DSSP file (Angstrom, degrees, kcal/mol; ACC not computed):
  #  RESIDUE AA STRUCTURE BP1 BP2  ACC     N-H-->O    O-->H-N    N-H-->O    O-->H-N    TCO  KAPPA ALPHA  PHI   PSI    X-CA   Y-CA   Z-CA
    1    1 A X              0   0    0      0, 0.0    62,-0.4     0, 0.0     2,-0.3   0.000 360.0 360.0 360.0 132.3  -16.4   10.7    7.2
    2    2 A X        -     0   0    0     60,-0.1     2,-0.3    58,-0.1    60,-0.2  -0.621 360.0-178.5 -84.4 136.2  -17.0    6.9    7.5
    3    3 A X  E     -A   61   0A   0     58,-3.3    58,-2.2    -2,-0.3     2,-0.4  -0.917  19.3-142.1-130.7 160.0  -17.1    4.9    4.2
    4    4 A X  E     +A   60   0A   0     -2,-0.3     2,-0.3    56,-0.2    56,-0.2  -0.982  25.4 167.6-123.2 134.6  -17.7    1.2    3.3
    5    5 A X  E     -A   59   0A   0     54,-2.3    54,-2.9    -2,-0.4     2,-0.4  -0.930  19.0-152.0-136.8 161.6  -15.8   -0.5    0.5
    6    6 A X  E     +A   58   0A   0     -2,-0.3    24,-0.5    52,-0.2     2,-0.3  -0.985  34.9 115.3-133.2 151.6  -15.3   -4.1   -0.5
    7    7 A X  E     -A   57   0A   0     50,-2.5    50,-2.9    -2,-0.4     2,-0.4  -0.980  59.4 -59.6 176.2-172.4  -12.4   -5.6   -2.4
    8    8 A X  E     -AB  56  28A   0     20,-1.5    20,-2.9    -2,-0.3     2,-0.5  -0.787  41.2-130.8 -99.0 137.4   -9.5   -8.1   -2.2
    9    9 A X  E     + B   0  27A   0     46,-2.3    45,-3.5    43,-0.4     2,-0.3  -0.756  35.8 171.7 -89.1 128.3   -6.7   -7.9    0.3
   10   10 A X  E     - B   0  26A   0     16,-2.1    16,-3.1    -2,-0.5     2,-0.5  -0.901  30.8-134.9-131.8 159.2   -3.3   -8.1   -1.2
   11   11 A X  E     + B   0  25A   0     -2,-0.3     2,-0.3    14,-0.2    14,-0.2  -0.972  42.5 141.4-114.5 126.3    0.4   -7.7   -0.2
   12   12 A X  E     - B   0  24A   0     12,-2.4    12,-2.9    -2,-0.5    10,-0.1  -0.922  52.5 -63.6-152.5 177.8    2.6   -5.7   -2.5
   13   13 A X  E     - B   0  23A   0     -2,-0.3     2,-0.4    10,-0.2    10,-0.2  -0.312  40.8-162.9 -67.1 144.7    5.4   -3.1   -2.6
   14   14 A X  E    S+ B   0  22A   0      8,-2.2     8,-2.0     1,-0.1     3,-0.1  -0.994  74.4  15.1-127.7 139.4    4.9    0.3   -1.1
   15   15 A X  S >  S-     0   0    0     -2,-0.4     3,-2.7     6,-0.2     6,-0.3   0.829  86.4-156.9  70.5  34.8    7.2    3.2   -1.9
   16   16 A X  T 3  S+     0   0    0      1,-0.3    -1,-0.2    -3,-0.1     3,-0.1  -0.141  71.5  12.5 -54.4 136.7    8.6    1.4   -4.8
   17   17 A X  T 3  S+     0   0    0      1,-0.3    -1,-0.3    -3,-0.1     2,-0.2   0.288 105.3 106.6  79.5  -6.4   12.1    2.7   -5.7
   18   18 A X  S X  S-     0   0    0     -3,-2.7     3,-1.4    -4,-0.1    -1,-0.3  -0.499  85.4-110.8 -93.5 167.8   12.5    4.7   -2.5
   19   19 A X  T 3  S+     0   0    0      1,-0.3    -1,-0.1    -2,-0.2    -3,-0.1   0.583 119.0  57.4 -76.8  -4.4   14.7    3.9    0.5
   20   20 A X  T 3  S+     0   0    0     -5,-0.2    -1,-0.3     2,-0.1    -4,-0.1   0.188  75.1 140.6 -99.8  14.8   11.4    3.2    2.5
   21   21 A X    <   +     0   0    0     -3,-1.4     2,-0.3    -6,-0.3    -6,-0.2  -0.340  22.3 145.8 -62.6 134.9   10.2    0.6    0.0
   22   22 A X  E     -B   14   0A   0     -8,-2.0    -8,-2.2   -10,-0.1     2,-0.4  -0.979  53.0 -84.8-158.0 167.3    8.6   -2.3    1.9
   23   23 A X  E     +B   13   0A   0     -2,-0.3     2,-0.3   -10,-0.2   -10,-0.2  -0.679  49.9 178.7 -81.3 128.9    5.8   -4.9    1.6
   24   24 A X  E     -B   12   0A   0    -12,-2.9   -12,-2.4    -2,-0.4     2,-0.5  -0.863  30.0-113.0-127.3 161.9    2.4   -3.5    2.7
   25   25 A X  E     -B   11   0A   0     -2,-0.3    11,-2.3    11,-0.3     2,-0.3  -0.861  38.5-178.3 -98.5 135.6   -1.1   -4.8    2.9
   26   26 A X  E     -BC  10  35A   0    -16,-3.1   -16,-2.1    -2,-0.5     2,-0.5  -0.803  27.3-137.2-120.5 158.9   -3.6   -3.2    0.5
   27   27 A X  E     -BC   9  34A   0      7,-2.4     7,-2.2    -2,-0.3     2,-0.6  -0.997  20.9-151.2-111.8 126.8   -7.3   -3.4   -0.2
   28   28 A X  E     +BC   8  33A   0    -20,-2.9   -20,-1.5    -2,-0.5     2,-0.2  -0.881  28.2 163.7 -96.3 120.6   -7.9   -3.4   -4.0
   29   29 A X  E >   - C   0  32A   0      3,-1.7     3,-1.1    -2,-0.6   -22,-0.1  -0.712  55.6-104.5-125.6 172.8  -11.3   -1.9   -4.7
   30   30 A X  T 3  S+     0   0    0    -24,-0.5     3,-0.1     1,-0.2   -23,-0.1   0.607 122.9  58.8 -72.7 -12.1  -13.1   -0.4   -7.8
   31   31 A X  T 3  S-     0   0    0      1,-0.4    -1,-0.2     0, 0.0     2,-0.2   0.443 125.7 -83.7 -91.4  -0.7  -12.4    3.0   -6.1
   32   32 A X  E <   -C   29   0A   0     -3,-1.1    -3,-1.7     2,-0.0    -1,-0.4  -0.623  53.7 -60.8 122.1 174.9   -8.6    2.4   -6.1
   33   33 A X  E     -C   28   0A   0     -5,-0.2     2,-0.4    -2,-0.2    -5,-0.2  -0.847  49.2-174.6-101.5 131.2   -6.0    0.6   -4.0
   34   34 A X  E     -C   27   0A   0     -7,-2.2    -7,-2.4    -2,-0.4     2,-0.3  -0.990  33.4-112.3-128.0 136.3   -5.5    1.7   -0.4
   35   35 A X  E     -Cd  26  67A   0     31,-2.7    33,-3.4    -2,-0.4     2,-0.5  -0.483  43.9-138.8 -58.3 123.9   -3.0    0.6    2.2
   36   36 A X  E     + d   0  68A   0    -11,-2.3     2,-0.3    -2,-0.3   -11,-0.3  -0.779  29.8 167.0 -99.5 130.7   -5.2   -1.2    4.8
   37   37 A X  E     - d   0  69A   0     31,-2.3    33,-2.9    -2,-0.5     2,-0.5  -0.997  29.7-132.8-137.0 141.1   -4.7   -0.8    8.4
   38   38 A X  E >   - d   0  70A   0     -2,-0.3     3,-2.2    31,-0.2    33,-0.2  -0.772  36.4-105.8 -92.2 132.4   -6.9   -1.8   11.3
   39   39 A X  T 3  S+     0   0    0     31,-2.4     3,-0.1    -2,-0.5    -1,-0.1  -0.312 105.2  17.8 -56.8 128.5   -7.5    0.8   13.9
   40   40 A X  T 3  S+     0   0    0      1,-0.3    -1,-0.3    -3,-0.0     2,-0.2   0.194  98.1 117.7  92.0 -17.1   -5.5    0.0   17.1
   41   41 A X  S <  S-     0   0    0     -3,-2.2     2,-0.4     1,-0.1    -1,-0.3  -0.559  78.2 -98.7 -85.1 152.0   -3.2   -2.5   15.4
   42   42 A X    >>  -     0   0    0     -2,-0.2     4,-2.9     1,-0.2     3,-1.2  -0.556  29.0-147.2 -67.5 120.8    0.5   -2.0   15.1
   43   43 A X  T 34 S+     0   0    0     -2,-0.4    -1,-0.2     1,-0.3    -2,-0.0   0.681  94.8  54.7 -69.2 -16.2    1.1   -0.6   11.6
   44   44 A X  T 34 S+     0   0    0      1,-0.1    -1,-0.3   -20,-0.0    -2,-0.1   0.626 120.7  28.6 -91.1 -15.3    4.5   -2.5   11.3
   45   45 A X  T <4 S-     0   0    0     -3,-1.2    -2,-0.2     0, 0.0     5,-0.1   0.775  77.3-162.1-114.5 -35.1    3.1   -5.9   12.1
   46   46 A X    >X  +     0   0    0     -4,-2.9     4,-2.5     1,-0.1     3,-1.6   0.860  24.2 164.2  57.3  39.5   -0.5   -5.8   10.9
   47   47 A X  T 34  +     0   0    0     -5,-0.3     4,-0.4     1,-0.3    -1,-0.1   0.853  68.4  57.9 -56.8 -40.6   -1.4   -8.8   13.0
   48   48 A X  T 34 S+     0   0    0      1,-0.2    -1,-0.3    -6,-0.1    -2,-0.1   0.671 121.8  22.0 -69.2 -18.0   -5.1   -8.1   12.7
   49   49 A X  T X4 S+     0   0    0     -3,-1.6     3,-2.2   -13,-0.1     4,-0.3   0.523  91.4  93.6-128.5  -9.4   -5.1   -8.3    8.9
   50   50 A X  G >< S+     0   0    0     -4,-2.5     3,-0.8     1,-0.3    -3,-0.1   0.793  87.3  55.0 -59.9 -27.2   -2.1  -10.2    7.7
   51   51 A X  G 3  S+     0   0    0     -4,-0.4    -1,-0.3     1,-0.2    -2,-0.1   0.459  94.7  70.4 -81.1  -0.9   -4.2  -13.4    7.5
   52   52 A X  G X   +     0   0    0     -3,-2.2     3,-2.7     2,-0.1   -43,-0.4   0.501  65.3 127.8 -90.6  -5.2   -6.7  -11.8    5.3
   53   53 A X  T <  S+     0   0    0     -3,-0.8   -43,-0.2    -4,-0.3     3,-0.1  -0.294  76.8  19.3 -58.7 130.7   -4.4  -11.6    2.3
   54   54 A X  T 3  S+     0   0    0    -45,-3.5     2,-0.3     1,-0.3    -1,-0.3   0.342 102.9 111.1  88.6  -4.3   -6.2  -13.2   -0.7
   55   55 A X    <   -     0   0    0     -3,-2.7   -46,-2.3   -46,-0.2     2,-0.4  -0.729  69.7-118.9-106.7 157.1   -9.6  -12.9    0.7
   56   56 A X  E     +A    8   0A   0     -2,-0.3    20,-2.7   -48,-0.2     2,-0.3  -0.762  43.4 176.3 -86.5 131.5  -12.6  -10.7   -0.3
   57   57 A X  E     -AE   7  75A   0    -50,-2.9   -50,-2.5    -2,-0.4     2,-0.4  -0.922  32.6-137.9-137.1 157.9  -13.6   -8.3    2.5
   58   58 A X  E     -AE   6  74A   0     16,-2.6    16,-2.7    -2,-0.3     2,-0.4  -0.987  28.9-166.2-110.9 125.4  -15.9   -5.5    3.3
   59   59 A X  E     -AE   5  73A   0    -54,-2.9   -54,-2.3    -2,-0.4     2,-0.4  -0.917  12.5-163.6-120.6 141.6  -14.3   -2.7    5.3
   60   60 A X  E     +AE   4  72A   0     12,-2.4    11,-2.8    -2,-0.4    12,-1.9  -0.992  46.5  79.5-122.4 123.3  -15.8    0.3    7.2
   61   61 A X  E    S-AE   3  70A   0    -58,-2.2   -58,-3.3    -2,-0.4     2,-0.3  -0.931  72.9 -55.3 173.6-154.0  -13.6    3.2    8.2
   62   62 A X  E     - E   0  69A   0      7,-2.0     7,-3.2    -2,-0.3     2,-0.5  -0.886  33.3-137.5-124.1 155.2  -12.0    6.3    6.9
   63   63 A X  E     - E   0  68A   0    -62,-0.4     2,-0.4    -2,-0.3     5,-0.2  -0.929  15.2-177.2-114.2 132.3   -9.7    7.1    4.0
   64   64 A X  E >   - E   0  67A   0      3,-2.7     3,-3.0    -2,-0.5     2,-0.2  -0.961  64.5 -62.8-125.2 106.8   -6.7    9.5    4.4
   65   65 A X  T 3  S-     0   0    0     -2,-0.4     0, 0.0     1,-0.3     0, 0.0  -0.337 124.4  -9.0  51.9-113.9   -4.9    9.9    1.1
   66   66 A X  T 3  S+     0   0    0     -2,-0.2   -31,-2.7    -3,-0.1     2,-0.5   0.331 120.0  95.7 -95.7   4.0   -3.7    6.4    0.2
   67   67 A X  E <   -dE  35  64A   0     -3,-3.0    -3,-2.7   -33,-0.2     2,-0.7  -0.848  53.6-162.1-108.3 128.5   -4.6    5.0    3.6
   68   68 A X  E     -dE  36  63A   0    -33,-3.4   -31,-2.3    -2,-0.5     2,-0.9  -0.920   8.6-163.0-103.4 113.3   -7.7    3.1    4.7
   69   69 A X  E     -dE  37  62A   0     -7,-3.2    -7,-2.0    -2,-0.7     2,-0.4  -0.820  17.3-150.9-101.5 104.4   -8.1    3.0    8.5
   70   70 A X  E     +dE  38  61A   0    -33,-2.9   -31,-2.4    -2,-0.9    -9,-0.3  -0.619  29.0 176.7 -80.8 122.2  -10.5    0.2    9.2
   71   71 A X  E    S+     0   0A   0    -11,-2.8     2,-0.3    -2,-0.4   -10,-0.2   0.792  81.9  20.0 -81.1 -35.6  -12.8    0.2   12.1
   72   72 A X  E     - E   0  60A   0    -12,-1.9   -12,-2.4     2,-0.0     2,-0.4  -0.999  63.8-172.8-137.6 137.1  -14.5   -3.0   11.0
   73   73 A X  E     - E   0  59A   0     -2,-0.3     2,-0.4   -14,-0.2   -14,-0.2  -0.997   6.3-176.8-129.9 129.8  -13.4   -5.7    8.6
   74   74 A X  E     - E   0  58A   0    -16,-2.7   -16,-2.6    -2,-0.4     2,-0.2  -0.986  23.0-131.7-126.3 126.7  -15.7   -8.5    7.4
   75   75 A X  E       E   0  57A   0     -2,-0.4   -18,-0.3   -18,-0.2    -2,-0.0  -0.553 360.0 360.0 -75.9 140.4  -14.8  -11.5    5.2
   76   76 A X              0   0    0    -20,-2.7   -19,-0.2    -2,-0.2    -1,-0.1   0.412 360.0 360.0 -95.8 360.0  -17.3  -12.0    2.4
C-alpha cells in the first residue's frame, strides 16, 4: 500500500549497541521515525538522499516495519 508522509530528514545511529550499529538516514514524522531509502538507490551509499539531511520533505512510497521505501521525494 502506497502512503504519503512529510517530515524532516536526519542522520542518526541505527542498531545502537549492536555489532551492526551504523549511521543511517531517517525521516522523522508525526507517525514515527523510519529509515529512509530511495527505491533503486544503493542502501549503503544513499546517494539519492544524503544531501537531503536537515530538510523538510514529502515522501511517497511503502512502509515495511522500520523502513520507508520512497518512490518519490519532494523537498518542501
